[in-house]
PyMOL Python script that loads the backbone (N, CA, C, O; Angstrom):
from pymol import cmd

cmd.read_pdbstr("""\
ATOM      1  N   MET A   1     101.258 108.303 120.046  1.00  0.00           N
ATOM      2  CA  MET A   1     100.573 107.179 119.460  1.00  0.00           C
ATOM      3  C   MET A   1      99.431 106.781 120.385  1.00  0.00           C
ATOM      4  O   MET A   1      99.574 106.777 121.607  1.00  0.00           O
ATOM      5  N   ILE A   2      98.294 106.445 119.779  1.00  0.00           N
ATOM      6  CA  ILE A   2      97.133 106.000 120.536  1.00  0.00           C
ATOM      7  C   ILE A   2      97.065 104.484 120.455  1.00  0.00           C
ATOM      8  O   ILE A   2      97.189 103.914 119.372  1.00  0.00           O
ATOM      9  N   GLU A   3      96.873 103.836 121.576  1.00  0.00           N
ATOM     10  CA  GLU A   3      96.702 102.388 121.596  1.00  0.00           C
ATOM     11  C   GLU A   3      95.297 102.076 122.065  1.00  0.00           C
ATOM     12  O   GLU A   3      94.847 102.586 123.091  1.00  0.00           O
ATOM     13  N   VAL A   4      94.595 101.222 121.299  1.00  0.00           N
ATOM     14  CA  VAL A   4      93.238 100.816 121.668  1.00  0.00           C
ATOM     15  C   VAL A   4      93.099  99.318 121.448  1.00  0.00           C
ATOM     16  O   VAL A   4      93.785  98.732 120.612  1.00  0.00           O
ATOM     17  N   ASN A   5      92.196  98.705 122.216  1.00  0.00           N
ATOM     18  CA  ASN A   5      91.952  97.279 121.996  1.00  0.00           C
ATOM     19  C   ASN A   5      90.897  97.109 120.912  1.00  0.00           C
ATOM     20  O   ASN A   5      90.294  98.089 120.474  1.00  0.00           O
ATOM     21  N   SER A   6      90.672  95.890 120.482  1.00  0.00           N
ATOM     22  CA  SER A   6      89.781  95.621 119.353  1.00  0.00           C
ATOM     23  C   SER A   6      88.339  96.015 119.638  1.00  0.00           C
ATOM     24  O   SER A   6      87.638  96.462 118.731  1.00  0.00           O
ATOM     25  N   VAL A   7      87.882  95.861 120.869  1.00  0.00           N
ATOM     26  CA  VAL A   7      86.508  96.226 121.214  1.00  0.00           C
ATOM     27  C   VAL A   7      86.336  97.741 121.124  1.00  0.00           C
ATOM     28  O   VAL A   7      85.358  98.230 120.560  1.00  0.00           O
ATOM     29  N   GLU A   8      87.289  98.473 121.680  1.00  0.00           N
ATOM     30  CA  GLU A   8      87.254  99.938 121.609  1.00  0.00           C
ATOM     31  C   GLU A   8      87.276 100.389 120.148  1.00  0.00           C
ATOM     32  O   GLU A   8      86.520 101.283 119.766  1.00  0.00           O
ATOM     33  N   LEU A   9      88.125  99.785 119.340  1.00  0.00           N
ATOM     34  CA  LEU A   9      88.211 100.146 117.926  1.00  0.00           C
ATOM     35  C   LEU A   9      86.894  99.856 117.220  1.00  0.00           C
ATOM     36  O   LEU A   9      86.391 100.689 116.466  1.00  0.00           O
ATOM     37  N   LYS A  10      86.348  98.692 117.462  1.00  0.00           N
ATOM     38  CA  LYS A  10      85.083  98.306 116.827  1.00  0.00           C
ATOM     39  C   LYS A  10      83.957  99.255 117.223  1.00  0.00           C
ATOM     40  O   LYS A  10      83.164  99.660 116.373  1.00  0.00           O
ATOM     41  N   ASN A  11      83.879  99.610 118.488  1.00  0.00           N
ATOM     42  CA  ASN A  11      82.807 100.472 118.979  1.00  0.00           C
ATOM     43  C   ASN A  11      82.962 101.932 118.561  1.00  0.00           C
ATOM     44  O   ASN A  11      81.983 102.676 118.523  1.00  0.00           O
ATOM     45  N   ASN A  12      84.165 102.334 118.255  1.00  0.00           N
ATOM     46  CA  ASN A  12      84.434 103.741 117.927  1.00  0.00           C
ATOM     47  C   ASN A  12      85.210 103.892 116.624  1.00  0.00           C
ATOM     48  O   ASN A  12      86.082 104.753 116.508  1.00  0.00           O
ATOM     49  N   MET A  13      84.888 103.050 115.646  1.00  0.00           N
ATOM     50  CA  MET A  13      85.612 103.038 114.370  1.00  0.00           C
ATOM     51  C   MET A  13      85.681 104.426 113.730  1.00  0.00           C
ATOM     52  O   MET A  13      86.759 104.865 113.328  1.00  0.00           O
ATOM     53  N   LYS A  14      84.556 105.113 113.632  1.00  0.00           N
ATOM     54  CA  LYS A  14      84.546 106.422 112.981  1.00  0.00           C
ATOM     55  C   LYS A  14      85.470 107.395 113.688  1.00  0.00           C
ATOM     56  O   LYS A  14      86.191 108.155 113.042  1.00  0.00           O
ATOM     57  N   LYS A  15      85.452 107.375 114.997  1.00  0.00           N
ATOM     58  CA  LYS A  15      86.308 108.274 115.783  1.00  0.00           C
ATOM     59  C   LYS A  15      87.771 108.086 115.392  1.00  0.00           C
ATOM     60  O   LYS A  15      88.489 109.062 115.174  1.00  0.00           O
ATOM     61  N   TYR A  16      88.210 106.834 115.304  1.00  0.00           N
ATOM     62  CA  TYR A  16      89.620 106.575 115.018  1.00  0.00           C
ATOM     63  C   TYR A  16      89.967 106.806 113.553  1.00  0.00           C
ATOM     64  O   TYR A  16      91.099 107.173 113.241  1.00  0.00           O
ATOM     65  N   LEU A  17      89.016 106.597 112.651  1.00  0.00           N
ATOM     66  CA  LEU A  17      89.289 106.871 111.245  1.00  0.00           C
ATOM     67  C   LEU A  17      89.299 108.366 110.956  1.00  0.00           C
ATOM     68  O   LEU A  17      89.916 108.810 109.987  1.00  0.00           O
ATOM     69  N   ASP A  18      88.622 109.135 111.789  1.00  0.00           N
ATOM     70  CA  ASP A  18      88.610 110.583 111.603  1.00  0.00           C
ATOM     71  C   ASP A  18      89.878 111.253 112.115  1.00  0.00           C
ATOM     72  O   ASP A  18      90.136 112.414 111.797  1.00  0.00           O
ATOM     73  N   ILE A  19      90.662 110.543 112.894  1.00  0.00           N
ATOM     74  CA  ILE A  19      91.927 111.094 113.392  1.00  0.00           C
ATOM     75  C   ILE A  19      92.908 111.112 112.225  1.00  0.00           C
ATOM     76  O   ILE A  19      93.189 110.082 111.612  1.00  0.00           O
ATOM     77  N   GLU A  20      93.415 112.284 111.935  1.00  0.00           N
ATOM     78  CA  GLU A  20      94.355 112.395 110.822  1.00  0.00           C
ATOM     79  C   GLU A  20      95.769 112.224 111.330  1.00  0.00           C
ATOM     80  O   GLU A  20      96.103 112.630 112.443  1.00  0.00           O
ATOM     81  N   THR A  21      96.589 111.621 110.502  1.00  0.00           N
ATOM     82  CA  THR A  21      97.988 111.402 110.829  1.00  0.00           C
ATOM     83  C   THR A  21      98.853 112.197 109.851  1.00  0.00           C
ATOM     84  O   THR A  21      98.624 112.176 108.642  1.00  0.00           O
ATOM     85  N   TYR A  22      99.819 112.875 110.379  1.00  0.00           N
ATOM     86  CA  TYR A  22     100.732 113.638 109.544  1.00  0.00           C
ATOM     87  C   TYR A  22     102.148 113.174 109.806  1.00  0.00           C
ATOM     88  O   TYR A  22     102.536 112.921 110.946  1.00  0.00           O
ATOM     89  N   ILE A  23     102.902 113.066 108.748  1.00  0.00           N
ATOM     90  CA  ILE A  23     104.316 112.740 108.861  1.00  0.00           C
ATOM     91  C   ILE A  23     105.076 113.819 108.114  1.00  0.00           C
ATOM     92  O   ILE A  23     104.803 114.086 106.944  1.00  0.00           O
ATOM     93  N   LEU A  24     106.016 114.428 108.785  1.00  0.00           N
ATOM     94  CA  LEU A  24     106.814 115.469 108.151  1.00  0.00           C
ATOM     95  C   LEU A  24     108.116 114.861 107.652  1.00  0.00           C
ATOM     96  O   LEU A  24     108.828 114.175 108.385  1.00  0.00           O
ATOM     97  N   LEU A  25     108.405 115.132 106.386  1.00  0.00           N
ATOM     98  CA  LEU A  25     109.636 114.642 105.782  1.00  0.00           C
ATOM     99  C   LEU A  25     110.376 115.803 105.139  1.00  0.00           C
ATOM    100  O   LEU A  25     109.762 116.753 104.654  1.00  0.00           O
ATOM    101  N   ARG A  26     111.687 115.718 105.140  1.00  0.00           N
ATOM    102  CA  ARG A  26     112.456 116.690 104.358  1.00  0.00           C
ATOM    103  C   ARG A  26     112.151 116.454 102.894  1.00  0.00           C
ATOM    104  O   ARG A  26     111.972 115.312 102.471  1.00  0.00           O
ATOM    105  N   GLN A  27     112.090 117.510 102.125  1.00  0.00           N
ATOM    106  CA  GLN A  27     111.727 117.394 100.719  1.00  0.00           C
ATOM    107  C   GLN A  27     112.665 116.442  99.973  1.00  0.00           C
ATOM    108  O   GLN A  27     112.212 115.694  99.106  1.00  0.00           O
ATOM    109  N   ASP A  28     113.936 116.454 100.288  1.00  0.00           N
ATOM    110  CA  ASP A  28     114.870 115.584  99.579  1.00  0.00           C
ATOM    111  C   ASP A  28     114.724 114.118  99.983  1.00  0.00           C
ATOM    112  O   ASP A  28     115.313 113.244  99.346  1.00  0.00           O
ATOM    113  N   LYS A  29     113.943 113.832 101.040  1.00  0.00           N
ATOM    114  CA  LYS A  29     113.712 112.452 101.471  1.00  0.00           C
ATOM    115  C   LYS A  29     112.382 111.900 100.951  1.00  0.00           C
ATOM    116  O   LYS A  29     112.083 110.719 101.134  1.00  0.00           O
ATOM    117  N   PHE A  30     111.586 112.755 100.304  1.00  0.00           N
ATOM    118  CA  PHE A  30     110.265 112.350  99.829  1.00  0.00           C
ATOM    119  C   PHE A  30     110.356 111.903  98.383  1.00  0.00           C
ATOM    120  O   PHE A  30     110.779 112.671  97.519  1.00  0.00           O
ATOM    121  N   ASP A  31     109.963 110.673  98.114  1.00  0.00           N
ATOM    122  CA  ASP A  31     109.940 110.131  96.751  1.00  0.00           C
ATOM    123  C   ASP A  31     108.476 109.993  96.347  1.00  0.00           C
ATOM    124  O   ASP A  31     107.802 109.052  96.765  1.00  0.00           O
ATOM    125  N   THR A  32     107.989 110.918  95.545  1.00  0.00           N
ATOM    126  CA  THR A  32     106.574 110.964  95.181  1.00  0.00           C
ATOM    127  C   THR A  32     106.078 109.633  94.642  1.00  0.00           C
ATOM    128  O   THR A  32     105.009 109.172  95.044  1.00  0.00           O
ATOM    129  N   ASN A  33     106.811 109.016  93.759  1.00  0.00           N
ATOM    130  CA  ASN A  33     106.359 107.760  93.147  1.00  0.00           C
ATOM    131  C   ASN A  33     106.191 106.646  94.174  1.00  0.00           C
ATOM    132  O   ASN A  33     105.190 105.931  94.151  1.00  0.00           O
ATOM    133  N   ILE A  34     107.135 106.494  95.051  1.00  0.00           N
ATOM    134  CA  ILE A  34     107.084 105.423  96.042  1.00  0.00           C
ATOM    135  C   ILE A  34     106.095 105.761  97.158  1.00  0.00           C
ATOM    136  O   ILE A  34     105.253 104.934  97.506  1.00  0.00           O
ATOM    137  N   ASP A  35     106.188 106.958  97.717  1.00  0.00           N
ATOM    138  CA  ASP A  35     105.356 107.314  98.863  1.00  0.00           C
ATOM    139  C   ASP A  35     103.872 107.392  98.507  1.00  0.00           C
ATOM    140  O   ASP A  35     103.039 106.940  99.292  1.00  0.00           O
ATOM    141  N   LEU A  36     103.521 107.946  97.361  1.00  0.00           N
ATOM    142  CA  LEU A  36     102.123 108.003  96.971  1.00  0.00           C
ATOM    143  C   LEU A  36     101.593 106.636  96.576  1.00  0.00           C
ATOM    144  O   LEU A  36     100.406 106.366  96.763  1.00  0.00           O
ATOM    145  N   ALA A  37     102.423 105.781  96.043  1.00  0.00           N
ATOM    146  CA  ALA A  37     101.993 104.424  95.676  1.00  0.00           C
ATOM    147  C   ALA A  37     101.635 103.613  96.921  1.00  0.00           C
ATOM    148  O   ALA A  37     100.813 102.699  96.847  1.00  0.00           O
ATOM    149  N   ARG A  38     102.246 103.939  98.064  1.00  0.00           N
ATOM    150  CA  ARG A  38     101.974 103.223  99.314  1.00  0.00           C
ATOM    151  C   ARG A  38     100.783 103.782 100.060  1.00  0.00           C
ATOM    152  O   ARG A  38     100.320 103.165 101.019  1.00  0.00           O
ATOM    153  N   ALA A  39     100.269 104.939  99.646  1.00  0.00           N
ATOM    154  CA  ALA A  39      99.162 105.594 100.346  1.00  0.00           C
ATOM    155  C   ALA A  39      97.864 104.814 100.142  1.00  0.00           C
ATOM    156  O   ALA A  39      97.680 104.161  99.115  1.00  0.00           O
ATOM    157  N   VAL A  40      96.972 104.886 101.118  1.00  0.00           N
ATOM    158  CA  VAL A  40      95.658 104.252 101.008  1.00  0.00           C
ATOM    159  C   VAL A  40      94.591 105.270 101.369  1.00  0.00           C
ATOM    160  O   VAL A  40      94.826 106.179 102.164  1.00  0.00           O
ATOM    161  N   THR A  41      93.421 105.108 100.779  1.00  0.00           N
ATOM    162  CA  THR A  41      92.305 105.982 101.117  1.00  0.00           C
ATOM    163  C   THR A  41      91.691 105.520 102.434  1.00  0.00           C
ATOM    164  O   THR A  41      91.921 104.394 102.876  1.00  0.00           O
ATOM    165  N   SER A  42      90.917 106.388 103.049  1.00  0.00           N
ATOM    166  CA  SER A  42      90.255 105.997 104.290  1.00  0.00           C
ATOM    167  C   SER A  42      89.259 104.866 104.036  1.00  0.00           C
ATOM    168  O   SER A  42      89.044 104.021 104.906  1.00  0.00           O
ATOM    169  N   GLU A  43      88.650 104.848 102.844  1.00  0.00           N
ATOM    170  CA  GLU A  43      87.720 103.764 102.519  1.00  0.00           C
ATOM    171  C   GLU A  43      88.433 102.412 102.466  1.00  0.00           C
ATOM    172  O   GLU A  43      87.935 101.419 102.995  1.00  0.00           O
ATOM    173  N   LYS A  44      89.594 102.383 101.828  1.00  0.00           N
ATOM    174  CA  LYS A  44      90.379 101.139 101.756  1.00  0.00           C
ATOM    175  C   LYS A  44      90.847 100.716 103.144  1.00  0.00           C
ATOM    176  O   LYS A  44      90.838  99.531 103.477  1.00  0.00           O
ATOM    177  N   LEU A  45      91.254 101.688 103.944  1.00  0.00           N
ATOM    178  CA  LEU A  45      91.683 101.396 105.300  1.00  0.00           C
ATOM    179  C   LEU A  45      90.538 100.798 106.100  1.00  0.00           C
ATOM    180  O   LEU A  45      90.726  99.814 106.815  1.00  0.00           O
ATOM    181  N   LEU A  46      89.345 101.388 105.984  1.00  0.00           N
ATOM    182  CA  LEU A  46      88.170 100.889 106.694  1.00  0.00           C
ATOM    183  C   LEU A  46      87.816  99.475 106.239  1.00  0.00           C
ATOM    184  O   LEU A  46      87.477  98.627 107.064  1.00  0.00           O
ATOM    185  N   GLU A  47      87.890  99.217 104.936  1.00  0.00           N
ATOM    186  CA  GLU A  47      87.624  97.860 104.424  1.00  0.00           C
ATOM    187  C   GLU A  47      88.576  96.853 105.061  1.00  0.00           C
ATOM    188  O   GLU A  47      88.157  95.780 105.497  1.00  0.00           O
ATOM    189  N   GLY A  48      89.849  97.201 105.112  1.00  0.00           N
ATOM    190  CA  GLY A  48      90.842  96.309 105.697  1.00  0.00           C
ATOM    191  C   GLY A  48      90.627  96.074 107.175  1.00  0.00           C
ATOM    192  O   GLY A  48      90.765  94.951 107.659  1.00  0.00           O
ATOM    193  N   ILE A  49      90.292  97.127 107.890  1.00  0.00           N
ATOM    194  CA  ILE A  49      90.048  96.995 109.328  1.00  0.00           C
ATOM    195  C   ILE A  49      88.834  96.122 109.587  1.00  0.00           C
ATOM    196  O   ILE A  49      88.868  95.248 110.453  1.00  0.00           O
ATOM    197  N   LYS A  50      87.753  96.354 108.837  1.00  0.00           N
ATOM    198  CA  LYS A  50      86.549  95.543 109.003  1.00  0.00           C
ATOM    199  C   LYS A  50      86.836  94.075 108.693  1.00  0.00           C
ATOM    200  O   LYS A  50      86.364  93.186 109.401  1.00  0.00           O
ATOM    201  N   ALA A  51      87.600  93.824 107.649  1.00  0.00           N
ATOM    202  CA  ALA A  51      87.954  92.450 107.301  1.00  0.00           C
ATOM    203  C   ALA A  51      88.767  91.800 108.422  1.00  0.00           C
ATOM    204  O   ALA A  51      88.550  90.636 108.759  1.00  0.00           O
ATOM    205  N   ASP A  52      89.694  92.551 108.991  1.00  0.00           N
ATOM    206  CA  ASP A  52      90.499  92.027 110.101  1.00  0.00           C
ATOM    207  C   ASP A  52      89.636  91.720 111.318  1.00  0.00           C
ATOM    208  O   ASP A  52      89.837  90.702 111.981  1.00  0.00           O
ATOM    209  N   ILE A  53      88.677  92.592 111.617  1.00  0.00           N
ATOM    210  CA  ILE A  53      87.782  92.365 112.752  1.00  0.00           C
ATOM    211  C   ILE A  53      86.914  91.151 112.493  1.00  0.00           C
ATOM    212  O   ILE A  53      86.733  90.321 113.383  1.00  0.00           O
ATOM    213  N   ARG A  54      86.368  91.030 111.274  1.00  0.00           N
ATOM    214  CA  ARG A  54      85.556  89.855 110.943  1.00  0.00           C
ATOM    215  C   ARG A  54      86.372  88.564 111.114  1.00  0.00           C
ATOM    216  O   ARG A  54      85.888  87.573 111.662  1.00  0.00           O
ATOM    217  N   GLU A  55      87.591  88.602 110.643  1.00  0.00           N
ATOM    218  CA  GLU A  55      88.460  87.423 110.752  1.00  0.00           C
ATOM    219  C   GLU A  55      88.751  87.117 112.210  1.00  0.00           C
ATOM    220  O   GLU A  55      88.757  85.958 112.623  1.00  0.00           O
ATOM    221  N   MET A  56      88.990  88.162 112.985  1.00  0.00           N
ATOM    222  CA  MET A  56      89.313  87.975 114.390  1.00  0.00           C
ATOM    223  C   MET A  56      88.147  87.343 115.149  1.00  0.00           C
ATOM    224  O   MET A  56      88.341  86.488 116.012  1.00  0.00           O
ATOM    225  N   TYR A  57      86.946  87.775 114.815  1.00  0.00           N
ATOM    226  CA  TYR A  57      85.755  87.269 115.501  1.00  0.00           C
ATOM    227  C   TYR A  57      84.970  86.259 114.673  1.00  0.00           C
ATOM    228  O   TYR A  57      83.931  85.757 115.103  1.00  0.00           O
ATOM    229  N   LYS A  58      85.483  85.970 113.478  1.00  0.00           N
ATOM    230  CA  LYS A  58      84.820  85.040 112.561  1.00  0.00           C
ATOM    231  C   LYS A  58      83.367  85.460 112.299  1.00  0.00           C
ATOM    232  O   LYS A  58      82.457  84.632 112.306  1.00  0.00           O
ATOM    233  N   VAL A  59      83.172  86.773 112.066  1.00  0.00           N
ATOM    234  CA  VAL A  59      81.850  87.319 111.789  1.00  0.00           C
ATOM    235  C   VAL A  59      81.741  87.514 110.284  1.00  0.00           C
ATOM    236  O   VAL A  59      82.673  88.004 109.646  1.00  0.00           O
ATOM    237  N   LYS A  60      80.630  87.138 109.732  1.00  0.00           N
ATOM    238  CA  LYS A  60      80.423  87.295 108.277  1.00  0.00           C
ATOM    239  C   LYS A  60      79.475  88.403 107.974  1.00  0.00           C
ATOM    240  O   LYS A  60      79.191  88.669 106.806  1.00  0.00           O
TER     241      LYS A  60
END
""", "prot")
cmd.dss("prot")
cmd.show_as("cartoon", "prot")
cmd.util.cbc("prot")
cmd.orient("prot")
């Protein structure tokens, strides 16, 4: 796991969004309906991160 502070994340957002995460599951433990419903696109993730940073620094 990589840990970064908010300044590092803000300054290197693309770098961290380009890092792919993989989780290996046994096939019998994977529920397509539930697991895919919880998935988010990188665009949605970026929107959420930017919103969190704006809130943290009160930047509009």
